[in-house]
C-alpha positions, 0 to 999 in steps of 0.5 A: 783408842779408835774403837777397833776391836782386836777380836774383829775377824776377816771373811776367812775368820782370821783375827789380827792375832792369827795374822800376826802369828801366821807371819811370825811377827813377834812384836805384834803378836805380843802386843795383841796378846797384852791388849787381851786378844783372845788365844782361844780364837779359831778360824772358819776351818777351826785353826787355832793360832798355833796351827797357823803359825806352825804351818807357816813355819814359825814355831820358833817365833810366834809359836813359842809366844803363843805357847808361853801364853798358854794356847792349847797345844792339844787343839784339834781343827775341824779336820781333826788335825793336831799341832804335830800334823801341822809340824809335819806340813811345815817341815815338808814345805821347808824341805820342798822349798830348799830343793827348789832353791837348790835346783834354781841355783843349779839352773842359774849356775848352768846358764851363766856357765854355758 
């Protein structure tokens, strides 16, 4: 309506669809796909939409939407990483965050109880 392109990129090469998928925003991801945003776009480092969604822990949300729309699950980024590699990063990050939350609760518990 206002002339903005769904394919516009920021300085990192990310489109609005990259950003929406990367933060797990299903509604915006679906809206952009319905607006004919390309599922083939890559960032400046060659990351696909799916790489970004999975790396940030959104495989079960926006990752599934992208897969349903036919994103290439076998695509490699500029470092040769595939989706499976990004799953490992997301899982390790999730484990580290869980450990940090446990440690934080333990420290707080120690402060409050003595």
